[in-house]
C-alpha positions in Angstrom: 32.9 -105.7 41.7 34.0 -105.7 45.4 36.9 -108.0 45.9 37.8 -109.8 49.1 41.0 -111.6 49.8 40.3 -115.1 51.3 41.3 -114.9 54.9 41.1 -116.9 58.1 38.9 -115.4 60.9 39.6 -116.4 64.4 36.0 -116.4 65.8 35.1 -117.0 69.4 32.4 -119.8 70.2 29.2 -117.7 70.9 25.6 -119.0 71.4 23.8 -119.7 68.2 21.2 -122.2 69.1 18.6 -122.6 71.9 17.0 -120.5 74.3 19.7 -119.1 76.6 20.1 -121.4 79.8 20.4 -120.2 83.3 23.9 -121.9 83.5 25.3 -120.2 80.2 27.5 -117.4 80.2 29.5 -115.7 77.5 32.9 -114.1 77.7 32.2 -111.7 74.9 29.3 -110.0 73.1 28.4 -111.1 69.7 29.7 -108.9 66.9 27.3 -106.2 65.5 25.2 -107.2 62.6 27.1 -106.8 59.3 26.1 -104.2 56.9 27.3 -101.1 54.9 29.3 -99.8 58.0 31.0 -103.2 58.8 33.8 -105.0 56.7 32.2 -108.4 55.2 33.4 -111.3 57.2 35.2 -114.1 55.2 34.5 -117.6 56.6 36.5 -120.9 55.4 36.1 -124.4 56.6 38.7 -123.9 59.6 36.6 -121.2 61.1 33.6 -123.2 61.5 32.8 -124.5 65.2 30.8 -127.3 66.5 27.8 -126.4 68.9 27.5 -128.0 72.2 24.3 -129.5 73.6 22.9 -127.5 76.6 24.8 -124.4 75.8 24.0 -123.9 72.0 21.0 -125.9 71.5 18.4 -128.3 73.2 16.6 -131.2 71.6 12.8 -130.5 72.3 11.6 -133.8 70.9 12.7 -136.5 68.6 10.3 -137.7 66.0 10.3 -141.5 65.1 8.4 -143.7 62.7 5.6 -142.2 60.8 5.9 -138.8 62.3 9.4 -138.8 61.0 8.6 -139.9 57.7 5.7 -137.2 57.4 7.5 -134.2 58.7 7.9 -131.6 56.4 8.7 -128.2 58.0 8.5 -126.2 61.1 5.6 -123.4 60.9 6.1 -119.8 61.9 4.5 -120.5 65.5 6.8 -123.6 66.1 4.5 -126.5 64.9 5.8 -129.5 63.1 3.9 -129.9 59.8 3.1 -133.6 59.2 1.9 -134.5 55.5 0.7 -138.0 54.7 -1.1 -139.5 51.7 -4.0 -141.9 51.8 -4.8 -144.9 49.4 -6.4 -142.2 46.9 -3.2 -140.2 47.0 -5.2 -137.3 48.9 -3.0 -135.2 51.0 -3.8 -134.8 54.6 -2.0 -132.4 57.1 -1.4 -132.4 60.8 0.3 -129.8 63.0 2.2 -131.4 65.7 3.3 -129.1 68.8 6.6 -130.6 69.9 6.5 -129.2 73.4 3.2 -130.7 74.3 2.6 -133.3 71.8 -0.7 -132.0 70.8 -1.9 -132.6 67.4 -4.3 -130.6 65.4 -5.5 -131.6 62.0 -5.9 -128.7 59.1 -7.7 -129.3 56.0 -6.3 -130.1 52.7 -8.7 -128.2 50.3 -7.4 -129.5 47.1 -5.7 -132.6 45.5 -1.8 -132.0 45.5 -2.3 -128.9 47.7 1.2 -127.7 49.4 1.5 -125.2 52.4 2.9 -122.0 51.5 2.8 -120.4 54.9 1.3 -121.0 58.2 1.1 -119.4 61.7 -1.1 -119.2 64.8 -4.0 -117.6 62.9 -3.8 -118.8 59.3 -2.7 -121.4 56.8 -2.1 -120.4 53.1 -2.1 -123.3 50.5 -0.7 -123.4 47.0 -2.7 -126.1 44.7 -1.3 -125.1 41.5 0.5 -127.0 38.7 3.0 -125.2 36.3 1.0 -125.0 33.2 -2.2 -124.2 35.1 -3.4 -121.0 36.9 -2.7 -122.1 40.5 -5.6 -122.2 43.1 -4.5 -120.5 46.3 -6.6 -121.4 49.6 -6.8 -119.6 52.9 -7.8 -121.4 56.0 -8.7 -119.3 59.3 -7.3 -121.4 62.2 -9.7 -119.6 64.7 -13.0 -119.8 62.6 -11.9 -123.1 60.8 -13.3 -121.5 57.4 -11.6 -122.3 54.2 -11.7 -119.9 51.1 -10.4 -120.5 47.6 -9.3 -118.2 44.9 -7.9 -119.1 41.4 -5.4 -116.5 40.1 -6.5 -114.5 37.3 -5.4 -114.7 33.8 -2.1 -112.7 33.3 -2.6 -110.6 30.1 -0.6 -112.0 27.2 0.0 -115.5 29.0 -1.8 -118.4 27.7 -2.4 -121.3 30.1 -1.3 -123.5 27.4 2.3 -122.4 27.0 2.5 -120.1 30.1 4.1 -121.3 33.4 2.6 -119.9 36.7 4.4 -120.1 39.8 3.5 -118.7 43.2 6.1 -116.9 44.9 4.3 -116.0 48.3 2.3 -113.3 50.1 2.6 -109.9 51.2 -0.2 -108.6 53.3 -2.9 -110.9 51.7 -1.6 -110.0 48.1 -0.6 -113.2 46.1 2.7 -112.7 44.4 3.4 -115.0 41.2 5.5 -115.2 38.2 4.5 -116.2 34.5 6.5 -117.1 31.6 7.1 -119.7 29.0 7.7 -123.1 30.3 11.5 -123.6 31.4 12.3 -120.0 30.4 14.7 -118.1 32.7 13.1 -114.9 32.6 9.9 -114.1 34.5 7.2 -111.5 34.6 5.9 -110.9 38.2 2.5 -109.9 39.1 0.5 -109.7 42.4 -3.4 -109.8 43.2 -5.2 -109.3 46.4 -6.7 -112.8 47.5 -10.2 -113.0 46.3 -10.2 -109.9 44.1 -9.3 -110.7 40.6 -9.6 -107.1 39.6 -6.7 -106.0 41.6 -4.3 -107.9 39.5 -1.3 -105.7 38.6 2.2 -106.2 36.9 5.0 -105.7 39.1 8.2 -106.2 37.3 9.0 -107.6 34.0 11.6 -110.3 32.6 13.5 -110.9 35.9 15.6 -114.2 36.2 14.8 -116.6 38.8 12.7 -114.5 41.1 12.1 -115.3 44.7 10.0 -113.6 47.6 10.8 -113.5 51.2 9.5 -111.2 54.1 8.3 -108.6 51.6 11.4 -108.6 49.6 11.6 -109.8 45.9 15.0 -110.9 44.7 16.2 -112.0 41.5 19.6 -112.8 39.4 20.9 -110.5 36.8 23.9 -110.4 34.4 24.8 -106.7 33.4 27.5 -107.6 31.4 25.5 -110.4 29.5 27.8 -113.1 30.7 28.2 -115.3 34.0 31.4 -113.3 34.6 29.4 -110.3 35.6 26.6 -111.3 37.8 24.4 -109.7 40.5 21.5 -110.0 42.7 18.8 -107.3 42.6 16.1 -106.7 45.2 13.0 -104.8 45.6 11.2 -104.0 48.9 7.8 -104.3 47.7 6.3 -102.1 50.4 8.7 -99.0 49.9 9.7 -99.7 46.3 13.4 -99.2 47.3 15.7 -101.3 45.1 19.4 -102.4 45.5 22.0 -104.4 43.7 24.7 -106.6 45.2 27.5 -107.3 42.7 29.4 -110.5 43.0 33.1 -110.4 44.4 35.7 -110.3 41.6 36.2 -113.8 40.3 32.9 -115.2 41.4 29.8 -115.5 39.2 26.3 -116.9 39.7 25.7 -120.1 37.8 22.6 -120.6 35.5 20.6 -122.6 38.0 21.4 -120.9 41.1 18.4 -119.0 42.8 18.8 -116.5 45.5 17.4 -116.9 49.0 15.9 -113.7 50.8 14.7 -113.2 54.3 13.8 -109.4 54.1 17.0 -108.1 55.4 19.5 -110.4 53.8 19.7 -112.1 50.4 22.1 -115.0 49.8 23.2 -116.9 46.6 25.8 -119.7 45.9 28.4 -118.6 43.5 31.4 -120.4 41.8 34.8 -118.7 42.5 38.3 -119.1 41.0 39.9 -119.4 37.7 38.2 -122.9 37.1 35.2 -121.9 39.3 35.7 -125.0 41.5 35.5 -122.8 44.8 32.0 -123.2 45.5 31.0 -120.4 48.0 28.0 -118.4 49.4 27.5 -114.6 49.3 25.4 -112.9 51.8 24.3 -109.3 51.1 22.1 -106.4 52.6 18.9 -106.0 50.8 18.5 -102.4 51.5 22.0 -101.3 50.4 23.4 -104.2 48.3 26.4 -104.3 50.5 28.1 -107.6 50.8 28.0 -108.9 54.6 29.6 -112.2 54.3 31.6 -114.4 51.9 31.3 -118.1 53.1 34.1 -120.4 51.6 32.8 -123.7 52.6 34.5 -125.6 50.0 31.4 -127.0 48.2 31.0 -129.4 51.2 27.2 -128.3 51.9 24.7 -127.3 49.5 20.8 -127.0 49.7 20.8 -123.4 50.8 17.8 -122.1 52.6 17.5 -118.9 55.0 15.4 -117.8 58.0 15.4 -114.5 59.5 18.2 -115.8 61.9 20.5 -118.1 60.0 21.5 -119.6 56.8 21.0 -123.3 56.4 23.1 -125.8 54.6 23.2 -129.7 54.6 25.9 -129.6 57.5 26.4 -126.1 58.4 24.4 -123.1 60.0 25.7 -119.6 59.7 24.4 -117.1 62.3 23.7 -114.0 60.5 23.7 -111.8 63.9 27.1 -113.2 65.4 28.5 -113.8 61.9 29.7 -117.3 63.0 29.4 -120.6 61.3 28.6 -124.0 63.2 29.1 -127.3 61.9 26.3 -129.8 62.9 27.5 -132.9 61.0 27.6 -134.8 64.5 23.7 -134.3 64.7 22.6 -134.7 61.1 21.6 -132.5 58.3 19.2 -129.7 57.7 17.1 -131.3 54.9 17.8 -133.8 52.1 18.1 -134.0 48.4 14.2 -134.0 48.0 13.2 -132.3 51.3 13.6 -128.4 51.8 15.7 -127.4 55.1 13.0 -127.0 57.8 13.3 -124.1 59.9 10.8 -121.6 61.2 12.1 -118.0 61.5 13.8 -116.6 64.7 13.7 -118.7 67.7 11.4 -121.3 66.4 12.6 -125.1 66.1 14.6 -126.7 63.6 14.4 -130.3 62.1 17.6 -132.2 61.7 17.7 -135.4 59.7 20.0 -138.1 60.8 23.3 -138.7 59.3 23.9 -141.2 56.6 21.7 -142.3 53.7 18.0 -141.6 53.7 16.2 -144.8 53.6 13.5 -146.5 55.1 15.6 -147.8 58.2 17.4 -144.3 58.9 14.5 -141.9 57.8 12.8 -142.9 61.2 14.4 -140.2 63.5 14.2 -136.5 63.3 15.5 -134.1 66.0 13.6 -130.8 66.8 16.1 -128.4 68.2 15.4 -125.2 70.0 18.0 -122.8 68.4 18.7 -119.3 70.1 
């Protein structure tokens, strides 16, 4: 296992968020992206800096009232996805352009539908329930046509006891997992949308699998216990696999899922003799080399990832510059019931207000432009 001593890193303040402004200047260039050729960065609470308005980020718009309550995420093309329920509990979706205020209604083809992915050309929906084979829908935003597809039966999996979960899409192939309800290990399948005969088994018996940007990741315990834990990745396009072993003294708990963006995989770990040092490990998906160990003292949570940054409740970690920014003066990214909302790359991020999430305070959401 790799071993990293906890050390303080004196980091210069660099641009993390927003489109660079004409008045911005930087005294030094950002560090090269971490990887196999660079030492892992170790960040503690004292290394986290506060971003500044106008230099690091710009508020694009502030959502209030029903818009704030209905906002769920920011799509790949920078639209805010609004979701509301009518009197019959039917879901309705609207895409809001935060720059122009324009609203575009998109269909909700099935009761209980959730949006899987959305970009400028298409929207993918998951309408599955755990003990049923999911329905996956595709909406072409240009032709305004909707197509539906029921995932085929996976061999040896009964719908009575089998648990189906859609993981995501890779070039119109739907990836999903099956296994017994509440079981930790899952079998992974893929099928081309609308073509049931293309079903194939990809990998078997993987714990807590996730899919992101063409890379599958899962948790493994080579030694059979939590003390010896790792995250394995599979590039579904090339078949390349890698293993990221956790640092000595750190282990992945029995409920922690990895997060993957294609280039990096991140997972929360417990470190120390008593396991009370809650940290996050970031590793390269192609080599398994650890890029960063974030000791944030358990103050955060709700880990998610985009192709630019890791998102916690109160902190953003910039993957490229290898710096952490605390956003507690702005609010938090997501809440206990809502996943952090961030489009990849330079797309907007939604920030919930500080304090308790209740009817009164859940009426303001900042939409920020990050670098």
